[in-house]
C-alpha positions as CSV (number, residue, x, y, z in Angstrom):
1,M,95.6,-7.4,155.3
2,E,96.3,-5.7,158.7
3,I,96.6,-1.9,158.8
4,S,100.2,-0.7,159.0
5,S,101.2,0.3,162.5
6,D,103.8,2.6,161.1
7,L,102.9,5.9,162.7
8,A,106.1,7.7,162.3
9,N,104.5,10.6,160.6
10,A,101.3,10.6,162.9
11,G,102.1,13.9,164.3
12,A,103.1,15.6,161.2
13,K,101.5,18.8,159.8
14,V,101.8,18.9,155.9
15,R,101.1,22.0,153.7
16,V,100.2,21.2,150.0
17,A,99.9,23.5,147.2
18,C,97.8,22.8,144.0
19,V,98.7,24.5,140.9
20,Q,95.5,25.4,138.8
21,H,97.7,26.0,135.8
22,Q,96.4,27.7,132.7
23,A,97.4,26.2,129.4
24,R,98.6,29.0,127.1
25,R,100.7,29.4,123.9
26,V,104.6,29.3,124.5
27,R,107.2,30.3,122.1
28,H,109.9,27.8,123.4
29,F,110.7,25.7,126.5
30,D,112.0,28.7,128.4
31,D,108.4,30.3,128.5
32,F,107.2,27.0,130.0
33,A,110.0,26.9,132.5
34,A,109.3,30.5,133.7
35,Q,105.7,29.6,134.3
36,V,106.6,26.5,136.4
37,D,109.4,28.2,138.2
38,Y,106.9,31.0,139.3
39,F,104.4,28.5,140.9
40,V,107.1,26.3,142.7
41,A,108.7,29.5,144.0
42,T,105.3,30.9,145.2
43,A,104.5,27.5,146.8
44,A,107.9,27.7,148.5
45,A,107.3,31.2,149.8
46,Y,104.1,29.9,151.5
47,K,106.3,27.2,153.1
48,S,104.5,24.3,151.3
49,D,105.8,20.8,151.7
50,F,104.4,19.6,148.4
51,V,103.4,21.4,145.2
52,V,101.3,19.4,142.6
53,F,100.8,20.2,138.9
54,P,98.2,18.9,136.6
55,E,98.1,16.0,134.2
56,F,99.7,16.7,130.8
57,F,100.4,20.4,131.5
58,S,103.7,20.0,129.6
59,V,101.7,19.4,126.5
60,Q,101.3,23.3,125.9
61,L,104.8,22.9,124.5
62,L,103.4,21.7,121.3
63,T,102.2,25.3,120.6
64,S,105.6,26.1,119.8
65,M,105.4,24.0,116.8
66,E,103.2,23.9,113.7
67,T,99.8,22.2,114.2
68,L,100.4,18.5,114.1
69,A,98.2,15.4,114.1
70,P,97.5,13.9,117.5
71,R,99.9,10.9,117.4
72,E,102.6,12.9,115.6
73,G,102.5,15.8,118.3
74,I,102.5,13.6,121.3
75,R,105.5,11.7,119.9
76,L,107.3,14.7,119.4
77,M,106.9,15.6,123.1
78,E,110.0,13.3,123.6
79,R,112.3,15.9,122.6
80,F,111.3,18.0,125.7
81,T,111.7,15.0,128.1
82,P,115.3,15.6,129.3
83,A,114.7,19.4,129.7
84,F,111.4,18.7,131.6
85,V,113.0,16.2,134.1
86,D,116.0,18.6,134.6
87,L,113.7,21.5,135.3
88,M,111.7,19.7,138.0
89,S,114.8,18.3,139.6
90,K,116.5,21.7,139.7
91,L,113.3,23.5,141.1
92,A,112.8,20.9,143.7
93,G,116.4,21.2,144.9
94,R,116.5,25.1,144.7
95,H,113.2,25.5,146.7
96,R,113.6,22.4,149.0
97,L,110.2,20.9,148.6
98,H,108.6,18.0,146.9
99,I,107.0,18.4,143.4
100,I,104.3,16.2,142.0
101,A,105.3,17.0,138.4
102,G,101.9,16.6,136.9
103,S,102.4,14.3,134.1
104,H,104.4,14.1,130.8
105,P,104.4,11.7,127.9
106,M,107.5,9.5,128.2
107,P,108.7,6.9,125.8
108,E,110.3,3.5,126.7
109,Q,111.1,0.6,124.5
110,G,108.7,1.7,121.7
111,H,105.9,2.5,124.2
112,L,104.5,5.8,125.3
113,Y,103.5,6.2,128.9
114,N,101.6,8.9,130.8
115,T,104.1,9.4,133.6
116,S,104.1,11.4,136.7
117,M,107.0,12.1,139.0
118,L,107.6,12.6,142.7
119,V,110.7,14.9,142.8
120,R,112.4,15.3,146.2
121,P,114.2,18.2,147.6
122,D,117.6,16.6,146.6
123,G,116.5,16.5,143.0
124,T,116.1,12.8,142.7
125,F,112.8,11.5,141.6
126,E,110.5,8.6,141.4
127,S,108.1,7.7,138.6
128,Q,104.5,6.7,138.4
129,R,102.8,5.6,135.2
130,K,99.2,6.0,134.6
131,L,97.6,2.5,134.7
132,H,94.2,3.1,133.2
133,I,94.2,4.8,129.9
134,T,91.1,6.4,128.6
135,P,89.7,5.7,125.3
136,S,90.7,9.0,123.9
137,E,94.3,8.5,125.0
138,R,94.5,5.0,123.6
139,K,92.8,6.0,120.3
140,N,94.3,9.3,119.6
141,W,97.8,9.1,121.1
142,D,98.4,5.3,121.4
143,I,99.5,5.6,125.1
144,T,100.2,2.4,127.0
145,G,99.2,1.8,130.6
146,G,101.5,1.1,133.4
147,D,101.4,-2.0,135.6
148,A,102.6,-0.9,139.2
149,L,101.5,1.5,141.9
150,H,104.0,2.9,144.3
151,V,103.9,4.4,147.8
152,W,106.9,6.6,148.8
153,S,108.0,7.7,152.4
154,T,108.8,11.3,152.8
155,P,109.6,13.3,156.0
156,K,106.0,14.4,156.5
157,A,103.9,11.6,155.0
158,K,103.6,8.5,153.0
159,V,102.3,9.4,149.6
160,G,101.1,8.0,146.2
161,I,100.0,9.3,142.9
162,L,96.9,8.3,140.8
163,I,96.7,10.1,137.5
164,C,93.3,11.3,136.5
165,Y,91.2,8.3,135.4
166,D,93.2,5.9,137.7
167,V,91.2,7.4,140.6
168,E,87.9,6.2,139.2
169,F,88.9,2.7,140.0
170,P,88.4,1.9,143.7
171,E,91.1,-0.8,143.9
172,T,93.8,1.6,143.0
173,A,93.4,3.9,146.0
174,R,92.7,0.7,148.1
175,H,96.0,-0.7,147.2
176,L,97.9,2.5,148.0
177,A,96.1,2.9,151.4
178,D,97.0,-0.8,152.0
179,E,100.5,0.0,151.4
180,G,100.5,2.9,153.9
181,A,99.6,6.0,151.8
182,E,98.3,9.0,153.8
183,I,98.1,11.4,151.0
184,I,97.1,10.5,147.4
185,F,97.9,13.1,144.8
186,V,95.7,13.3,141.6
187,P,97.0,15.3,138.8
188,Y,94.3,15.5,136.1
189,C,93.2,16.9,132.8
190,T,89.6,17.1,131.8
191,D,87.9,18.9,129.0
192,T,84.3,19.2,130.3
193,R,82.5,19.8,133.6
194,Q,81.2,16.3,133.4
195,G,84.6,14.7,133.1
196,Y,85.9,16.9,135.9
197,L,83.0,15.8,138.2
198,R,83.8,12.2,137.4
199,V,87.2,12.7,138.8
200,R,86.3,14.8,141.7
201,Y,83.4,12.6,142.9
202,C,85.6,9.4,142.7
203,A,88.4,11.4,144.5
204,Q,86.0,12.2,147.3
205,A,84.9,8.6,147.6
206,R,88.4,7.3,147.8
207,A,89.2,9.7,150.6
208,V,86.1,8.4,152.6
209,E,86.6,4.8,151.8
210,N,90.3,4.6,152.5
211,Q,90.6,7.3,155.2
212,V,93.2,9.3,153.2
213,Y,93.7,12.7,152.0
214,V,93.3,13.3,148.3
215,V,94.8,16.3,146.7
216,M,93.9,17.2,143.1
217,A,95.2,19.7,140.6
218,G,93.8,20.2,137.1
219,L,94.5,22.1,133.9
220,I,92.5,25.1,132.8
221,G,92.4,27.2,129.6
222,N,92.5,26.5,125.9
223,L,95.2,25.4,123.6
224,E,94.2,26.5,120.0
225,G,96.0,24.3,117.4
226,V,96.7,21.3,119.7
227,P,94.3,18.6,118.8
228,E,92.8,16.5,121.8
229,M,94.2,19.2,124.1
230,D,92.2,22.2,123.0
231,V,89.7,23.1,125.9
232,H,90.0,22.3,129.6
233,Y,87.7,22.5,132.7
234,G,89.4,22.3,136.2
235,Q,88.9,23.0,139.9
236,A,91.8,22.2,142.3
237,A,90.5,20.6,145.5
238,V,91.7,18.8,148.7
239,F,89.4,16.2,150.2
240,T,89.4,14.5,153.5
241,P,87.6,11.7,155.3
242,S,84.2,13.0,156.2
243,D,84.2,12.9,160.0
244,F,84.4,15.3,163.0
245,E,88.3,15.5,162.8
246,F,88.2,17.2,159.4
247,A,86.7,20.1,157.6
248,R,83.0,20.4,157.0
249,D,81.7,18.5,153.9
250,G,85.1,16.7,153.7
251,I,86.6,19.5,151.7
252,Q,89.5,21.0,153.2
253,A,90.0,23.5,150.4
254,E,89.0,24.1,146.8
255,A,89.7,26.7,144.2
256,D,87.3,28.8,142.1
257,P,86.8,26.7,138.8
258,N,88.7,27.8,135.7
259,V,90.8,30.5,137.2
260,E,94.6,30.3,137.3
261,T,95.7,30.2,140.9
262,L,97.5,28.4,143.6
263,L,95.4,26.5,146.2
264,I,97.1,26.0,149.6
265,A,96.0,23.7,152.4
266,D,97.3,22.3,155.6
267,L,96.8,18.6,156.5
268,D,97.1,17.0,159.9
269,I,98.3,13.4,159.5
270,G,97.6,12.8,163.3
271,D,93.9,13.5,162.6
272,L,94.1,10.9,160.0
273,H,95.4,8.1,162.2
274,R,93.1,9.0,165.1
275,A,90.1,8.8,162.7
276,R,91.3,5.4,161.3
277,S,91.3,3.9,164.8
278,D,88.6,5.8,166.6
279,G,86.4,7.6,164.1
280,T,82.6,7.7,163.9
281,V,83.1,5.0,161.3
282,T,86.2,3.0,160.7
283,P,86.2,1.6,157.2
284,R,89.9,0.6,157.4
285,L,89.2,-1.6,160.2
286,D,85.7,-2.9,159.3
287,R,86.4,-4.5,156.0
288,R,84.8,-8.0,155.7
289,H,87.8,-10.0,154.7
290,D,85.7,-13.2,155.4
291,L,83.4,-12.2,152.4
292,F,85.6,-10.4,150.0
293,E,89.1,-10.9,148.8
294,F,91.5,-8.2,147.4
295,K,94.0,-9.7,145.2
296,K,97.4,-8.2,143.8
297,K,98.9,-10.1,141.0
298,G,97.2,-13.3,142.1
299,K,97.9,-12.9,145.8
300,K,95.1,-12.8,148.4
301,V,95.4,-9.8,150.9
């Protein structure tokens, strides 16, 4: 596949805000909404174009109920879905920015999907389901994997979303990059340092392989009484291709681990395109299509 020549955003500067959100007990939905509102308002005050929340950060709403078995609890999250979607739409509209709404368990036709949303400043949104379901999600929550990845154009950049485990599969980011993605957002939720590092190291590799920015936000804190969501380890970070155009070590910014905070970083889309065409190495250009075929639903690319 030829690399897209669409450089409409090539001169854009993009400010991203990563919410290192601490899971905590809430009494009702309004408590949760107040936390989300605070972080979106703060990101807007710093003139952020995008704010990204962690995977499954809405599951702390289960602390407002009695302790439930994992499958029973995750299914009861359905009752919060309309309010969750409405909250994200209203906040994006009020603060005039894009929200990557972490992820929330959303049902459809008897199946439960781990779903993220790109919420636009006009309040409309697009959905991205997690494709690769972890053994724990499948066994304990009976979550079903999605079957499509999306790239969306925004005024500042073309973006895609890979939810946690999805970034550990090289073909997912390769597909998004081939479709024009310049920034890949990775909301994640991991319970241990080992799990976090799997996501982090893979995210860094995806940034180098595909010459894209990768922006991560994870959940921290503990949720007593919520099975499968009881402990968390996280460190928000923004990764770049590792070349002279970018920050040292390919790390644009990173937060201190396990401290609730907002990480803000500026990204230059022009640097990205210059590196793709004239970098020290140019992996987007130097792929060996004569040796390796990349297929999407049976089609060679």
